All heavy atoms as an XYZ file, in Angstrom:
925
protein
N      -1.268      2.884      6.794
C      -2.375      3.205      5.987
C      -3.518      2.271      6.336
O      -3.378      1.107      6.758
C      -2.181      3.252      4.467
C      -1.290      4.316      4.093
O      -1.010      5.284      4.948
O      -0.900      4.465      2.949
N      -4.794      2.671      6.061
C      -5.989      1.863      6.177
C      -6.388      1.355      4.835
O      -6.504      2.180      3.929
C      -7.088      2.629      6.838
C      -8.360      1.696      6.877
C      -6.698      3.056      8.183
N      -6.524      0.033      4.699
C      -7.003     -0.434      3.391
C      -8.519     -0.829      3.499
O      -8.896     -1.463      4.537
C      -6.238     -1.725      2.912
C      -4.808     -1.437      2.629
C      -3.943     -1.271      3.757
O      -3.949     -2.104      4.670
N      -3.007     -0.291      3.714
N      -9.308     -0.514      2.604
C     -10.748     -0.635      2.639
C     -11.205     -1.595      1.450
O     -10.862     -1.281      0.271
C     -11.537      0.612      2.507
C     -11.184      1.618      3.672
C     -11.828      3.017      3.369
C     -11.550      1.097      5.014
N     -11.900     -2.626      1.761
C     -12.354     -3.522      0.644
C     -13.951     -3.691      0.873
O     -14.357     -4.143      1.877
C     -11.717     -4.970      0.792
C     -12.291     -5.761     -0.305
C     -10.202     -4.844      0.601
N     -14.646     -3.211     -0.042
C     -16.082     -3.315     -0.086
C     -16.658     -4.502     -0.784
O     -16.005     -5.091     -1.694
C     -16.647     -2.074     -0.693
C     -16.269     -0.760     -0.050
C     -16.183      0.448     -1.123
O     -16.104      0.117     -2.337
O     -16.185      1.532     -0.673
N     -17.866     -4.885     -0.286
C     -18.590     -6.053     -1.046
C     -20.013     -5.818     -0.765
O     -20.431     -5.017      0.108
C     -18.127     -7.327     -0.494
O     -18.363     -7.534      0.941
N     -20.800     -6.525     -1.519
C     -22.306     -6.403     -1.433
C     -22.789     -5.432     -2.534
O     -22.093     -5.123     -3.480
N     -23.965     -4.960     -2.409
C     -24.564     -4.067     -3.415
C     -25.178     -4.854     -4.434
O     -25.521     -6.068     -4.324
N     -25.418     -4.196     -5.636
C     -26.040     -4.908     -6.743
C     -27.419     -4.306     -6.902
O     -27.550     -3.109     -6.687
N     -28.396     -5.068     -7.457
C     -29.690     -4.608     -7.821
C     -30.726     -5.138     -6.759
O     -30.546     -6.235     -6.201
C     -30.107     -5.147     -9.176
O     -29.191     -4.599    -10.177
N     -31.580     -4.235     -6.513
C     -32.587     -4.596     -5.491
C     -33.955     -3.964     -5.960
O     -33.933     -3.060     -6.751
N     -35.026     -4.463     -5.426
C     -36.365     -4.040     -5.724
C     -36.746     -2.926     -4.683
O     -36.320     -3.009     -3.567
C     -37.334     -5.055     -5.892
C     -37.122     -6.003     -6.960
C     -38.356     -6.950     -7.150
O     -39.028     -7.272     -6.150
N     -38.527     -7.425     -8.402
N     -37.508     -1.935     -5.163
C     -38.174     -1.029     -4.186
C     -38.881     -1.748     -3.100
O     -39.689     -2.691     -3.420
C     -39.014     -0.061     -4.911
N     -38.556     -1.340     -1.882
C     -39.148     -2.034     -0.738
C     -38.437     -3.192     -0.255
O     -38.586     -3.659      0.828
N     -37.287     -3.537     -0.984
C     -36.508     -4.640     -0.621
C     -35.334     -4.215      0.213
O     -35.215     -3.148      0.730
N     -34.341     -5.190      0.385
C     -33.172     -5.007      1.240
C     -31.875     -5.341      0.572
O     -31.947     -6.265     -0.269
C     -33.273     -5.712      2.597
O     -34.501     -5.366      3.271
N     -30.842     -4.720      0.956
C     -29.488     -5.050      0.470
C     -28.542     -4.790      1.588
O     -28.849     -3.905      2.497
C     -29.077     -4.224     -0.686
C     -29.656     -4.546     -2.117
C     -29.201     -3.565     -3.066
C     -29.225     -6.005     -2.548
N     -27.437     -5.431      1.598
C     -26.395     -5.211      2.594
C     -24.999     -5.057      2.049
O     -24.619     -5.755      1.156
C     -26.325     -6.398      3.708
O     -27.609     -6.624      4.356
C     -25.266     -6.161      4.714
N     -24.325     -3.956      2.536
C     -22.997     -3.740      2.079
C     -22.097     -3.962      3.209
O     -22.467     -3.905      4.442
C     -22.825     -2.216      1.712
C     -23.869     -1.602      0.627
C     -23.545     -0.226      0.386
C     -23.802     -2.461     -0.652
N     -20.883     -4.349      2.860
C     -19.905     -4.565      3.926
C     -18.557     -3.961      3.412
O     -18.230     -3.836      2.225
C     -19.718     -6.042      4.325
O     -19.205     -6.663      3.150
N     -17.758     -3.507      4.381
C     -16.471     -2.968      4.084
C     -15.536     -3.336      5.172
O     -15.760     -3.058      6.320
C     -16.691     -1.444      4.094
S     -15.066     -0.515      3.992
N     -14.486     -4.061      4.800
C     -13.458     -4.501      5.722
C     -12.238     -3.642      5.591
O     -11.673     -3.392      4.614
C     -13.085     -5.956      5.422
O     -14.188     -6.815      5.574
C     -12.021     -6.413      6.330
N     -11.928     -3.151      6.857
C     -10.643     -2.206      6.992
C      -9.583     -3.019      7.651
O      -9.811     -3.718      8.569
C     -11.048     -1.019      7.706
N      -8.390     -2.763      7.141
C      -7.260     -3.412      7.812
C      -6.033     -2.411      7.598
O      -6.111     -1.515      6.898
C      -6.887     -4.724      7.127
O      -6.653     -4.641      5.750
N      -4.972     -2.811      8.383
C      -3.792     -2.059      8.234
C      -3.375     -1.178      9.380
O      -2.316     -0.652      9.507
N      -4.435     -1.054     10.325
C      -4.172     -0.199     11.504
C      -5.062     -0.652     12.623
O      -6.045     -1.315     12.418
C      -4.374      1.261     11.206
C      -3.416      2.240     11.923
C      -2.156      2.510     11.402
C      -3.746      2.723     13.131
C      -1.276      3.328     12.028
C      -2.847      3.525     13.873
C      -1.599      3.852     13.287
O      -0.717      4.607     13.967
N      -4.640     -0.273     13.803
C      -5.526     -0.689     14.909
C      -6.923     -0.129     14.844
O      -7.106      1.110     14.627
C      -4.940     -0.233     16.262
C      -3.607     -0.929     16.698
C      -3.236     -0.616     18.085
N      -4.311     -1.046     19.024
C      -4.453     -0.573     20.238
N      -3.500      0.196     20.741
N      -5.404     -0.919     21.030
N      -7.884     -0.981     14.874
C      -9.287     -0.502     14.533
C      -9.835      0.545     15.507
O     -10.691      1.304     15.068
C     -10.245     -1.705     14.472
C     -10.258     -2.612     15.753
C     -10.888     -2.040     16.970
C      -9.832     -3.952     15.751
C     -10.876     -2.898     18.105
C      -9.892     -4.636     16.845
C     -10.419     -4.116     18.029
O     -10.487     -4.978     19.138
N      -9.353      0.627     16.688
C      -9.900      1.591     17.508
C      -9.472      2.976     17.158
O     -10.070      3.978     17.815
C      -9.423      1.231     18.952
N      -8.611      3.154     16.241
C      -8.035      4.562     16.035
C      -8.779      5.330     14.956
O      -8.499      6.425     14.751
C      -6.513      4.397     15.582
O      -5.853      3.729     16.633
N      -9.736      4.637     14.275
C     -10.296      5.352     13.090
C     -11.831      5.166     13.028
O     -12.296      4.096     13.451
C      -9.574      5.007     11.823
C      -9.525      3.503     11.580
C     -10.617      2.890     10.843
C      -8.490      2.742     11.863
C     -10.573      1.561     10.603
C      -8.445      1.311     11.663
C      -9.442      0.807     11.000
O      -9.420     -0.581     10.694
N     -12.481      6.123     12.483
C     -13.892      6.089     12.274
C     -14.087      5.473     10.869
O     -13.211      5.489     10.089
C     -14.590      7.477     12.482
S     -13.981      8.612     11.181
N     -15.371      5.002     10.597
C     -15.660      4.534      9.249
C     -17.056      5.032      8.866
O     -17.889      5.228      9.719
C     -15.702      3.044      9.242
C     -14.327      2.434      9.433
S     -14.304      0.535      9.361
C     -14.577      0.357      7.658
N     -17.258      5.143      7.631
C     -18.590      5.681      7.156
C     -18.902      5.225      5.748
O     -18.028      4.735      5.018
N     -20.151      5.389      5.378
C     -20.668      5.125      4.101
C     -21.112      6.405      3.411
O     -21.743      7.115      4.115
C     -21.862      4.112      4.070
C     -21.436      2.772      4.451
C     -21.628      2.084      5.691
C     -20.858      1.799      3.507
N     -21.141      0.831      5.516
C     -20.777      0.620      4.251
C     -20.432      1.734      2.146
C     -20.097     -0.549      3.638
C     -19.909      0.686      1.701
C     -19.808     -0.494      2.467
N     -20.736      6.573      2.203
C     -21.086      7.664      1.384
C     -21.728      7.257      0.053
O     -21.425      6.009     -0.344
C     -19.936      8.595      1.139
C     -19.365      9.280      2.452
C     -18.548      8.507      3.265
C     -19.718     10.457      2.730
C     -18.096      9.021      4.452
C     -19.225     11.085      4.028
C     -18.416     10.324      4.789
N     -22.489      8.031     -0.648
C     -22.953      7.643     -1.968
C     -22.992      8.805     -2.883
O     -23.033      9.959     -2.470
C     -24.330      7.030     -1.851
C     -25.383      7.962     -1.324
C     -26.734      7.260     -1.210
N     -27.857      8.148     -0.695
C     -28.990      7.753     -0.319
N     -29.344      6.537     -0.259
N     -29.953      8.693      0.016
N     -22.872      8.497     -4.067
C     -22.959      9.489     -5.148
C     -23.751      8.955     -6.308
O     -23.438      7.886     -6.899
C     -21.548      9.866     -5.627
C     -21.588     11.113     -6.558
C     -20.173     11.703     -6.752
O     -19.157     10.942     -6.542
N     -20.127     12.917     -7.156
N     -24.806      9.691     -6.691
C     -25.685      9.273     -7.815
C     -25.227     10.178     -8.944
O     -24.596     11.295     -8.784
C     -27.103      9.665     -7.477
N     -25.531      9.689    -10.163
C     -25.096     10.510    -11.281
C     -25.688     11.900    -11.347
O     -26.805     12.131    -11.093
C     -25.706      9.654    -12.481
C     -25.809      8.327    -11.963
C     -26.141      8.430    -10.473
N     -24.705     12.822    -11.537
C     -25.091     14.291    -11.591
C     -25.347     14.842    -10.239
O     -25.817     16.009    -10.192
N     -25.060     14.163     -9.242
C     -25.293     14.674     -7.902
C     -23.904     14.634     -7.089
O     -22.983     13.976     -7.394
C     -26.363     13.878     -7.110
C     -27.797     14.019     -7.711
C     -28.725     13.276     -6.829
C     -30.111     13.447     -7.364
N     -31.191     12.842     -6.457
N     -23.943     15.487     -5.986
C     -22.759     15.472     -5.175
C     -22.788     14.289     -4.253
O     -23.744     13.716     -3.962
C     -22.771     16.771     -4.306
C     -22.569     18.023     -5.179
C     -22.382     19.207     -4.283
O     -22.522     19.163     -3.120
O     -22.072     20.324     -4.894
N     -21.585     13.907     -3.807
C     -21.437     12.852     -2.820
C     -22.047     13.314     -1.493
O     -21.899     14.392     -1.149
C     -19.949     12.475     -2.778
C     -19.682     11.305     -1.887
C     -18.234     10.869     -1.988
N     -17.285     11.887     -1.739
C     -15.971     11.830     -1.897
N     -15.530     10.725     -2.577
N     -15.109     12.799     -1.645
N     -22.749     12.288     -0.928
C     -23.370     12.613      0.351
C     -23.074     11.597      1.373
O     -22.965     10.363      1.038
C     -24.849     12.777      0.159
C     -25.584     11.591     -0.304
C     -27.060     11.730     -0.412
O     -27.577     12.818      0.013
O     -27.729     10.812     -0.823
N     -23.096     11.926      2.557
C     -22.905     11.052      3.706
C     -24.132     10.241      3.912
O     -25.271     10.724      3.830
C     -22.531     11.774      5.006
N     -24.021      8.948      4.159
C     -25.138      8.086      4.445
C     -25.276      7.672      5.829
O     -26.289      7.865      6.526
C     -25.082      6.800      3.528
C     -26.290      5.913      3.784
C     -25.045      7.180      2.012
N     -24.253      6.965      6.378
C     -24.168      6.472      7.692
C     -22.713      6.332      8.108
O     -21.886      6.063      7.358
C     -24.962      5.230      7.804
N     -22.446      6.432      9.422
C     -21.102      6.258      9.862
C     -21.109      5.787     11.343
O     -22.106      5.843     12.041
C     -20.306      7.548      9.768
O     -20.901      8.543     10.576
N     -19.925      5.228     11.714
C     -19.616      4.832     13.115
C     -18.428      5.619     13.611
O     -17.431      5.596     12.969
C     -19.485      3.281     13.029
C     -20.721      2.514     12.739
C     -18.880      2.923     14.460
C     -21.589      2.179     13.976
N     -18.582      6.109     14.832
C     -17.439      6.868     15.425
C     -16.544      5.861     16.054
O     -16.822      4.620     16.159
C     -18.018      7.830     16.470
O     -18.341      7.139     17.631
N     -15.425      6.337     16.554
C     -14.491      5.493     17.224
C     -15.002      4.937     18.594
O     -14.467      3.986     19.116
C     -13.136      6.212     17.557
O     -13.440      7.510     18.191
C     -12.414      6.549     16.251
N     -16.104      5.639     19.077
C     -16.804      5.129     20.261
C     -18.028      4.285     19.847
O     -18.907      4.011     20.716
C     -17.303      6.301     21.141
C     -16.177      7.208     21.640
O     -15.128      6.551     21.903
O     -16.311      8.368     21.604
N     -18.126      3.877     18.602
C     -19.214      3.010     18.046
C     -20.574      3.653     18.074
O     -21.550      2.947     18.234
C     -19.208      1.648     18.871
C     -17.966      0.786     18.568
O     -17.296      1.070     17.596
O     -17.778     -0.121     19.350
N     -20.588      4.966     18.070
C     -21.843      5.689     17.945
C     -22.190      5.859     16.425
O     -21.351      6.345     15.682
C     -21.714      7.072     18.585
C     -21.607      7.003     20.127
O     -22.205      6.060     20.625
O     -20.843      7.809     20.720
N     -23.429      5.485     16.123
C     -23.825      5.572     14.690
C     -24.464      6.947     14.373
O     -24.855      7.612     15.316
C     -24.913      4.479     14.599
C     -25.586      4.383     15.869
C     -24.392      4.713     16.941
N     -24.346      7.301     13.144
C     -24.960      8.554     12.752
C     -25.520      8.272     11.268
O     -24.985      7.552     10.548
C     -23.864      9.734     12.634
N     -26.689      8.973     11.092
C     -27.421      8.666      9.780
C     -27.799     10.010      9.130
O     -28.060     10.948      9.720
C     -28.616      7.861     10.061
C     -28.376      6.456     10.661
C     -28.380      6.312     12.021
C     -28.155      5.375      9.824
C     -28.148      5.024     12.564
C     -27.790      4.149     10.331
C     -27.965      3.912     11.677
O     -27.673      2.719     12.226
N     -27.809      9.967      7.805
C     -28.399     11.060      7.077
C     -29.869     10.983      7.308
O     -30.460      9.832      7.464
C     -28.085     10.840      5.494
N     -30.602     12.094      7.264
C     -32.072     12.069      7.496
C     -32.825     11.233      6.452
O     -33.820     10.532      6.698
C     -32.582     13.565      7.346
C     -32.237     14.388      8.657
O     -31.755     13.771      9.588
O     -32.262     15.576      8.512
N     -32.276     11.214      5.279
C     -32.944     10.406      4.202
C     -32.936      8.943      4.434
O     -33.701      8.219      3.697
C     -32.191     10.787      2.854
O     -30.918     10.476      2.852
N     -32.098      8.403      5.331
C     -32.018      6.982      5.458
C     -32.410      6.558      6.901
O     -32.481      5.354      7.157
C     -30.644      6.435      5.100
C     -30.256      6.839      3.673
C     -29.542      6.818      6.166
N     -32.710      7.560      7.716
C     -32.977      7.151      9.166
C     -34.310      6.312      9.164
O     -35.251      6.590      8.489
C     -33.239      8.465      9.963
C     -31.960      9.149     10.510
C     -32.275     10.362     11.271
C     -31.113     11.107     11.711
N     -31.329     12.315     12.450
N     -34.195      5.324      9.962
C     -35.346      4.342     10.079
C     -35.385      3.280      9.067
O     -36.054      2.338      9.161
N     -34.380      3.390      8.022
C     -34.428      2.391      6.852
C     -33.119      1.691      6.906
O     -33.009      0.507      6.579
C     -34.692      3.045      5.554
C     -36.058      3.712      5.424
C     -36.388      4.168      4.032
N     -35.311      5.161      3.577
C     -34.586      4.924      2.492
N     -34.707      3.791      1.671
N     -33.759      5.915      2.087
N     -32.007      2.445      7.144
C     -30.712      1.901      7.095
C     -30.113      1.620      8.552
O     -30.467      2.509      9.380
C     -29.821      2.725      6.348
C     -30.054      2.873      4.783
C     -31.156      2.299      4.232
C     -29.125      3.523      3.947
C     -31.407      2.422      2.873
C     -29.376      3.576      2.655
C     -30.509      3.020      2.073
N     -29.381      0.673      8.625
C     -28.634      0.458      9.923
C     -27.181      0.156      9.656
O     -26.893     -0.690      8.806
C     -29.268     -0.793     10.664
O     -30.687     -0.589     10.861
C     -28.560     -1.054     11.983
N     -26.407      0.857     10.351
C     -24.900      0.733     10.219
C     -24.387      0.054     11.475
O     -24.740      0.424     12.582
C     -24.175      2.084     10.004
C     -24.408      3.022     11.124
C     -22.696      1.894      9.679
N     -23.550     -0.953     11.268
C     -23.023     -1.701     12.397
C     -21.574     -1.982     12.134
O     -21.123     -1.900     10.952
C     -23.665     -3.111     12.623
O     -23.785     -3.765     11.502
C     -25.174     -2.820     13.182
N     -20.790     -2.355     13.156
C     -19.456     -2.675     12.997
C     -19.018     -3.901     13.737
O     -19.579     -4.177     14.853
C     -18.561     -1.477     13.432
C     -18.617     -1.176     14.851
C     -17.130     -1.671     13.003
N     -18.117     -4.702     13.188
C     -17.612     -5.828     13.907
C     -16.108     -5.707     13.878
O     -15.471     -5.112     12.998
C     -18.004     -7.206     13.226
O     -17.382     -7.280     11.970
N     -15.540     -6.180     14.999
C     -14.028     -6.160     15.101
C     -13.368     -7.471     15.390
O     -14.007     -8.280     16.206
C     -13.726     -5.183     16.255
C     -14.309     -3.779     16.039
C     -14.261     -2.992     17.340
C     -14.988     -1.679     17.258
N     -15.087     -0.964     18.476
N     -12.351     -7.752     14.667
C     -11.674     -9.047     14.793
C     -10.245     -8.827     14.678
O      -9.782     -8.564     13.589
C     -12.241     -9.992     13.788
C     -11.548    -11.395     13.781
O     -10.960    -11.593     14.863
O     -11.666    -12.151     12.930
N      -9.513     -8.910     15.728
C      -8.165     -8.624     15.775
C      -7.904     -7.274     15.221
O      -8.382     -6.315     15.717
C      -7.379     -9.714     14.960
C      -7.486    -11.145     15.610
O      -7.481    -11.202     16.814
N      -7.563    -12.020     14.790
N      -7.083     -7.191     14.096
C      -6.814     -5.769     13.631
C      -7.708     -5.396     12.473
O      -7.438     -4.498     11.823
C      -5.383     -5.759     13.107
C      -4.422     -5.804     14.253
O      -4.790     -5.385     15.370
O      -3.243     -6.256     14.075
N      -8.781     -6.233     12.207
C      -9.671     -5.880     11.142
C     -10.959     -5.360     11.682
O     -11.447     -5.724     12.726
C      -9.989     -7.136     10.254
C      -8.758     -7.509      9.419
C      -9.172     -8.568      8.432
C      -7.955     -8.934      7.517
N      -8.329    -10.036      6.565
N     -11.543     -4.373     11.017
C     -12.834     -3.831     11.440
C     -13.664     -3.897     10.169
O     -13.306     -3.429      9.120
C     -12.618     -2.377     11.806
C     -13.607     -1.614     12.428
C     -13.063     -0.294     12.987
C     -14.009      0.604     13.534
N     -13.407      1.784     14.031
N     -14.906     -4.388     10.269
C     -15.849     -4.525      9.107
C     -17.069     -3.743      9.499
O     -17.671     -3.854     10.462
C     -16.232     -5.925      8.907
O     -15.045     -6.761      8.646
C     -17.159     -6.054      7.712
N     -17.388     -2.827      8.547
C     -18.437     -1.889      8.647
C     -19.560     -2.523      7.724
O     -19.299     -2.798      6.530
C     -18.125     -0.561      8.174
C     -19.127      0.588      8.363
C     -19.271      0.869      9.866
C     -18.724      1.850      7.573
N     -20.811     -2.608      8.222
C     -21.917     -3.102      7.510
C     -22.983     -1.970      7.282
O     -23.075     -1.131      8.176
C     -22.595     -4.211      8.197
C     -21.620     -5.507      8.482
C     -20.937     -5.597      9.689
C     -21.440     -6.373      7.437
C     -20.151     -6.672      9.837
C     -20.707     -7.480      7.581
C     -20.000     -7.643      8.790
O     -19.188     -8.706      8.962
N     -23.698     -1.983      6.216
C     -24.836     -1.102      5.980
C     -25.914     -2.005      5.514
O     -25.977     -2.481      4.436
C     -24.508     -0.096      4.994
C     -25.584      0.979      4.763
C     -25.751      1.847      6.022
C     -25.268      1.901      3.533
N     -26.885     -2.177      6.452
C     -28.112     -2.860      6.033
C     -29.184     -1.857      5.577
O     -29.528     -0.924      6.306
C     -28.692     -3.667      7.244
C     -30.065     -4.344      7.106
C     -29.927     -5.528      6.115
N     -31.238     -6.210      6.030
C     -31.308     -7.261      5.177
N     -30.392     -7.653      4.358
N     -32.552     -7.831      5.150
N     -29.609     -2.075      4.376
C     -30.475     -1.120      3.743
C     -31.799     -1.734      3.535
O     -31.972     -2.721      2.787
C     -29.932     -0.663      2.357
C     -28.538     -0.097      2.498
S     -27.838      0.568      0.929
C     -27.646     -0.872      0.040
N     -32.871     -1.283      4.278
C     -34.213     -1.884      4.257
C     -35.088     -0.787      3.454
O     -34.761      0.369      3.394
C     -34.741     -2.177      5.536
C     -34.057     -3.278      6.156
O     -33.559     -4.227      5.540
N     -33.890     -3.159      7.517
N     -36.260     -1.213      3.106
C     -37.299     -0.343      2.508
C     -36.578      0.508      1.371
O     -36.782      1.773      1.453
C     -37.865      0.584      3.514
O     -38.477     -0.255      4.536
N     -35.896     -0.188      0.450
C     -35.159      0.649     -0.481
C     -36.127      1.366     -1.370
O     -37.235      0.999     -1.616
C     -34.462     -0.435     -1.377
C     -33.163     -1.123     -0.779
C     -32.695     -2.232     -1.641
C     -32.016      0.007     -0.555
N     -35.574      2.571     -1.829
C     -36.308      3.428     -2.669
C     -35.484      3.628     -3.984
O     -34.233      3.462     -3.894
C     -36.465      4.729     -2.011
C     -37.264      4.672     -0.762
C     -37.321      6.040     -0.147
C     -38.130      6.118      1.181
N     -38.277      7.388      1.775
N     -36.066      4.087     -4.991
C     -35.268      4.391     -6.254
C     -34.277      5.462     -5.978
O     -33.171      5.412     -6.621
C     -36.184      4.794     -7.383
N     -34.472      6.325     -5.089
C     -33.620      7.430     -4.819
C     -32.379      6.956     -4.135
O     -31.320      7.661     -3.996
C     -34.192      8.433     -3.854
C     -35.309      9.393     -4.608
O     -35.209      9.369     -5.864
O     -36.029     10.089     -3.966
N     -32.380      5.675     -3.569
C     -31.081      5.104     -3.012
C     -30.145      4.626     -4.106
O     -29.032      4.215     -3.745
C     -31.504      3.929     -2.132
C     -32.338      4.413     -0.935
O     -32.128      5.419     -0.393
O     -33.323      3.536     -0.591
N     -30.491      4.667     -5.319
C     -29.588      4.223     -6.501
C     -28.493      5.154     -6.470
O     -28.650      6.384     -6.566
C     -30.376      4.223     -7.771
O     -31.396      3.295     -7.711
C     -29.425      3.924     -8.936
N     -27.250      4.600     -6.342
C     -26.082      5.374     -6.323
C     -24.817      4.432     -6.299
O     -25.031      3.233     -6.008
C     -26.044      6.353     -5.081
N     -23.684      4.989     -6.335
C     -22.514      4.265     -6.073
C     -22.089      4.588     -4.603
O     -22.121      5.706     -4.216
C     -21.271      4.643     -6.987
C     -20.138      3.704     -6.869
C     -19.212      3.815     -8.024
C     -18.072      2.777     -8.071
N     -17.158      2.982     -9.218
N     -22.019      3.520     -3.809
C     -21.748      3.658     -2.413
C     -20.246      3.419     -2.124
O     -19.707      2.404     -2.616
C     -22.572      2.577     -1.657
C     -24.035      3.000     -1.570
C     -24.871      2.976     -2.734
C     -24.575      3.393     -0.330
C     -26.155      3.453     -2.570
C     -25.968      3.842     -0.200
C     -26.677      3.737     -1.331
O     -28.032      4.161     -1.334
N     -19.782      4.338     -1.306
C     -18.320      4.244     -1.000
C     -18.160      4.175      0.575
O     -18.735      4.798      1.278
C     -17.570      5.519     -1.439
C     -17.531      5.732     -2.860
C     -18.594      6.420     -3.548
C     -16.554      5.283     -3.677
C     -18.626      6.610     -4.903
C     -16.487      5.525     -5.028
C     -17.556      6.138     -5.626
N     -17.189      3.315      0.927
C     -16.795      3.171      2.311
C     -15.565      4.132      2.512
O     -14.685      4.248      1.585
C     -16.350      1.740      2.602
S     -15.781      1.404      4.266
N     -15.502      4.771      3.626
C     -14.398      5.670      3.940
C     -13.997      5.558      5.388
O     -14.790      5.208      6.148
C     -14.811      7.075      3.527
N     -12.810      6.032      5.673
C     -12.341      5.936      6.949
C     -11.189      7.022      7.182
O     -10.631      7.556      6.186
C     -11.663      4.579      7.354
N     -11.030      7.381      8.455
C      -9.945      8.327      8.778
C      -9.611      8.284     10.254
O     -10.484      7.779     11.098
C     -10.232      9.704      8.320
C      -9.025     10.513      8.017
O      -7.932     10.254      8.590
O      -9.075     11.481      7.226
N      -8.466      8.846     10.600
C      -8.111      8.773     11.989
C      -8.682     10.000     12.717
O      -8.043     10.923     13.204
C      -6.538      8.867     12.088
C      -5.903      7.528     11.556
C      -5.423      7.623     10.219
C      -6.001      6.271     12.235
C      -4.736      6.539      9.676
C      -5.429      5.221     11.668
C      -4.812      5.271     10.406
N     -10.002      9.893     12.801
C     -10.806     10.866     13.384
C     -11.838     10.257     14.260
O     -12.160      9.040     14.157
C     -11.554     11.793     12.297
C     -10.648     12.569     11.372
C     -11.479     13.021     10.189
C      -9.906     13.706     11.983
N     -12.429     11.041     15.199
C     -13.419     10.387     15.969
C     -14.717     10.111     15.194
O     -15.457      9.073     15.391
C     -13.812     11.277     17.172
C     -14.741     10.626     18.178
C     -14.950     11.419     19.426
O     -14.396     12.621     19.569
N     -15.688     10.928     20.418
N     -15.069     11.109     14.301
C     -16.316     10.981     13.505
C     -16.059     10.944     12.056
O     -15.116     11.751     11.574
C     -17.269     12.135     13.852
C     -17.641     12.220     15.317
C     -17.013     13.135     16.208
C     -18.591     11.291     15.868
C     -17.418     13.187     17.483
C     -18.998     11.389     17.169
C     -18.291     12.325     18.068
O     -18.709     12.351     19.338
N     -16.815     10.257     11.277
C     -16.685     10.220      9.823
C     -17.999     10.736      9.228
O     -18.511     10.078      8.270
C     -16.447      8.830      9.365
S     -14.738      8.198      9.502
N     -18.398     11.876      9.579
C     -19.763     12.406      9.150
C     -19.615     13.378      8.014
O     -20.629     13.697      7.419
C     -20.536     13.088     10.271
O     -19.636     14.115     10.824
C     -20.899     12.061     11.429
N     -18.454     13.710      7.580
C     -18.223     14.467      6.383
C     -17.277     13.690      5.422
O     -16.646     12.770      5.853
C     -17.549     15.844      6.635
O     -16.107     15.602      6.970
C     -18.156     16.533      7.853
N     -17.198     14.091      4.198
C     -16.333     13.411      3.200
C     -15.053     13.794      3.142
O     -14.158     13.469      2.237
C     -17.098     13.353      1.843
C     -17.132     14.737      1.203
O     -16.844     15.765      1.872
O     -17.608     14.874      0.072
N     -14.531     14.704      4.176
C     -13.083     15.067      4.203
C     -12.280     13.985      4.843
O     -11.778     14.139      5.942
C     -13.062     16.364      4.918
C     -13.720     17.478      4.115
C     -13.381     18.821      4.735
N     -14.133     19.979      4.177
C     -15.379     20.343      4.584
N     -15.954     19.764      5.503
N     -15.940     21.334      3.908
N     -12.314     12.782      4.282
C     -11.647     11.638      4.762
C     -10.562     11.206      3.983
O     -10.530     11.320      2.763
C     -12.653     10.538      5.073
C     -13.943     10.969      5.985
C     -14.900      9.749      5.932
C     -13.493     11.356      7.304
N      -9.548     10.576      4.554
C      -8.318     10.263      3.870
C      -8.301      8.892      3.094
O      -7.515      8.679      2.245
N      -9.221      7.923      3.515
C      -9.197      6.649      3.021
C     -10.559      6.242      2.459
O     -11.527      6.396      3.097
C      -8.743      5.625      4.013
C      -7.487      6.032      4.685
C      -7.344      6.695      5.857
C      -6.228      5.589      4.022
C      -6.169      7.095      6.405
C      -4.946      5.953      4.589
C      -4.906      6.742      5.733
O      -3.767      7.098      6.339
N     -10.451      5.741      1.154
C     -11.663      5.412      0.496
C     -11.660      4.070     -0.237
O     -10.612      3.638     -0.699
C     -11.968      6.481     -0.618
C     -12.336      7.771      0.037
C     -11.507      8.783      0.472
C     -13.613      8.288      0.251
N     -12.180      9.802      1.003
C     -13.550      9.575      0.876
C     -14.928      7.786      0.043
C     -14.700     10.331      1.200
C     -16.031      8.496      0.454
C     -15.881      9.794      0.973
N     -12.771      3.337     -0.278
C     -12.888      2.102     -0.979
C     -13.162      2.428     -2.536
O     -13.279      3.563     -2.795
N     -13.189      1.379     -3.218
C     -13.389      1.497     -4.669
C     -14.842      1.827     -5.117
O     -15.154      2.251     -6.202
C     -12.882      0.301     -5.400
C     -13.852     -0.949     -5.320
C     -13.737     -1.690     -4.004
O     -13.110     -1.302     -3.128
N     -14.567     -2.769     -3.979
N     -15.790      1.657     -4.165
C     -17.225      1.882     -4.460
C     -17.932      0.684     -4.947
O     -17.240     -0.234     -5.612
N     -19.135      0.573     -4.640
C     -19.970     -0.528     -5.104
C     -21.386      0.048     -5.524
O     -21.820      0.955     -4.815
C     -20.110     -1.559     -4.043
O     -20.801     -2.783     -4.550
C     -20.793     -1.089     -2.790
N     -21.767     -0.432     -6.623
C     -23.050      0.183     -7.228
C     -24.310     -0.439     -6.599
O     -24.309     -1.680     -6.396
C     -23.080     -0.052     -8.735
C     -24.281      0.478     -9.360
C     -24.420      2.013     -9.344
O     -23.332      2.721     -9.458
N     -25.674      2.539     -9.195
N     -25.224      0.363     -6.263
C     -26.559     -0.103     -5.772
C     -27.633      0.443     -6.712
O     -27.585      1.740     -6.928
C     -26.815      0.432     -4.369
C     -28.221      0.106     -3.864
C     -25.861     -0.310     -3.364
N     -28.388     -0.390     -7.235
C     -29.449      0.098     -8.190
C     -30.727     -0.479     -7.741
O     -30.896     -1.654     -7.528
C     -29.123     -0.497     -9.671
O     -27.920      0.015    -10.027
C     -30.214      0.089    -10.505
N     -31.737      0.456     -7.442
C     -33.030      0.061     -6.962
C     -34.057      0.352     -8.029
O     -34.138      1.439     -8.704
C     -33.404      0.850     -5.683
C     -34.733      0.414     -5.231
C     -32.300      0.595     -4.683
N     -34.838     -0.690     -8.447
C     -35.848     -0.551     -9.445
C     -37.169     -0.845     -8.886
O     -37.368     -1.490     -7.876
C     -35.520     -1.331    -10.623
O     -35.312     -2.701    -10.350
């Protein structure tokens, strides 16, 4: 199994920046994709950004040009980062890291999820 541990998040000001990180362990990092999803109160969960097993990034239209997803690899651990710039109030949500043994993590039909971290933009 893949274990996911998220960190970062918190409160930020509109126009400011925040960075989330998610460390995955438990399996060879080359075998699974990782992604960030978010869910705001009263709304459905949506994909934000992801990295494929070939390290190709993908972004939701709502965050393109503002958010950057990157990955680092160290032995059997893989850490996914989400740098969020030019924050907007609409970015307020609980952000979840997810992974699966797929090439792409662009949908939320994934098997492994972190506990989530709250991002609030005011």
